[in-house]
VMD Tcl script that draws the C-alpha trace (Angstrom):
set ca {
  {-179.72 56.41 -87.40}
  {-179.65 52.76 -88.20}
  {-182.25 50.35 -86.99}
  {-179.68 48.75 -84.58}
  {-178.99 52.11 -82.96}
  {-182.67 52.75 -82.46}
  {-183.21 49.34 -80.88}
  {-180.29 49.95 -78.46}
  {-181.73 53.42 -77.65}
  {-185.23 52.12 -76.98}
  {-183.88 49.26 -74.90}
  {-181.62 51.49 -72.83}
  {-184.35 54.08 -72.20}
  {-186.70 51.22 -71.22}
  {-184.18 49.76 -68.76}
  {-183.57 53.24 -67.30}
  {-187.26 53.93 -66.85}
  {-187.91 50.51 -65.29}
  {-185.05 50.91 -62.88}
  {-186.19 54.44 -61.91}
  {-189.79 53.31 -61.30}
  {-188.57 50.22 -59.38}
  {-186.29 52.40 -57.27}
  {-189.01 54.99 -56.60}
  {-191.50 52.24 -55.47}
  {-188.85 50.53 -53.29}
  {-188.03 53.85 -51.64}
  {-191.72 54.52 -51.00}
  {-192.10 51.10 -49.45}
  {-189.10 51.62 -47.18}
  {-190.62 54.90 -46.07}
  {-193.70 53.12 -44.89}
  {-191.75 50.40 -43.23}
  {-189.45 52.91 -41.49}
  {-192.29 54.06 -39.36}
  {-192.48 50.56 -37.79}
  {-188.89 49.53 -37.83}
  {-185.95 51.86 -37.31}
  {-182.81 50.08 -38.08}
  {-179.37 51.57 -37.73}
  {-177.38 52.35 -40.92}
  {-173.69 51.43 -40.89}
  {-171.28 54.42 -40.45}
  {-169.49 53.61 -43.79}
  {-172.80 53.83 -45.62}
  {-173.66 57.07 -43.86}
  {-170.36 58.62 -44.94}
  {-170.51 57.52 -48.51}
  {-174.15 57.45 -49.46}
  {-173.76 57.68 -53.23}
  {-170.72 55.39 -53.56}
  {-172.31 52.63 -51.42}
  {-175.69 52.65 -53.21}
  {-175.83 50.14 -56.01}
  {-178.67 51.96 -57.77}
  {-176.49 55.05 -58.21}
  {-173.65 52.89 -59.31}
  {-175.90 51.31 -61.91}
  {-177.00 54.71 -63.19}
  {-173.39 55.92 -63.39}
  {-172.27 52.77 -65.29}
  {-175.24 53.16 -67.67}
  {-174.35 56.79 -68.42}
  {-170.63 56.00 -68.96}
  {-171.54 53.05 -71.23}
  {-173.88 55.26 -73.20}
  {-171.30 57.94 -73.67}
  {-168.75 55.39 -74.76}
  {-171.14 53.94 -77.27}
  {-171.92 57.39 -78.69}
  {-168.27 58.07 -79.02}
  {-167.60 54.76 -80.73}
  {-170.51 55.30 -83.15}
  {-169.42 58.81 -83.87}
  {-165.89 57.69 -84.71}
  {-167.08 54.76 -86.81}
  {-169.49 56.84 -88.91}
  {-167.10 59.66 -89.52}
  {-166.48 60.45 -93.12}
}
mol new
graphics top color blue
foreach p $ca { graphics top sphere $p radius 0.5 }
foreach p [lrange $ca 0 end-1] q [lrange $ca 1 end] { graphics top cylinder $p $q radius 0.2 }
display resetview
């Protein structure tokens, strides 16, 4: 692989790890707060948990973009 590809790979894995750790810590914090405050979740969000969650949408967009880049690089380096 070229140096550019390695840099993109390292950056994308770093972003993914950071977002996972950030989400994990945020969820743990909400679990602690939930004991004190119990707010009602809107019905639309309850029905569509994954589609309404921006973290999941971010992961899905990242995976689709990574697959697209892999396909583009595979087609470009074909001999």
